[in-house]
C-alpha positions as CSV (number, residue, x, y, z in Angstrom):
1,M,-128.1,-20.2,-12.9
2,I,-130.9,-19.4,-15.4
3,A,-128.6,-18.0,-18.2
4,F,-126.1,-21.0,-17.8
5,T,-129.2,-23.4,-18.3
6,M,-130.4,-21.5,-21.7
7,I,-126.6,-21.4,-22.8
8,L,-126.2,-25.3,-22.2
9,F,-129.8,-25.8,-23.7
10,A,-128.4,-24.2,-27.1
11,V,-125.3,-26.1,-27.1
12,C,-127.5,-29.1,-27.0
13,V,-129.7,-28.3,-29.5
14,F,-126.9,-26.8,-31.9
15,G,-124.7,-30.1,-31.2
16,I,-127.9,-32.6,-32.0
17,S,-128.5,-30.3,-35.3
18,V,-125.1,-30.9,-36.4
19,A,-124.9,-34.7,-35.4
20,I,-128.5,-34.9,-37.6
21,W,-126.8,-32.6,-40.4
22,H,-123.6,-34.9,-40.6
23,M,-125.3,-38.2,-40.3
24,D,-124.7,-40.8,-43.0
25,P,-127.8,-42.0,-45.0
26,G,-125.6,-45.2,-45.7
27,R,-124.8,-46.1,-42.4
28,D,-127.0,-48.0,-40.5
29,S,-128.4,-46.1,-37.6
30,I,-131.1,-46.3,-35.4
31,I,-132.1,-42.9,-36.0
32,Y,-131.9,-42.7,-39.5
33,R,-133.9,-46.2,-40.2
34,M,-136.6,-44.8,-37.8
35,T,-137.3,-41.7,-39.5
36,S,-136.8,-43.0,-42.8
37,Q,-139.3,-45.6,-42.0
38,R,-141.9,-43.2,-40.9
39,I,-141.5,-41.1,-43.6
40,K,-142.0,-44.0,-46.1
41,K,-145.1,-44.8,-43.9
42,D,-146.5,-40.9,-44.5
43,Q,-146.5,-41.4,-48.1
């Protein structure tokens, strides 16, 4: 059961990473707007 949970978690993390990697900056997505505003605020 623990091994199955670890594999499922790894697949989820990999999927999220690929989704963020392929995210189009020109597309008005909520995640991109939130992160870009935060980066501008930090500078």
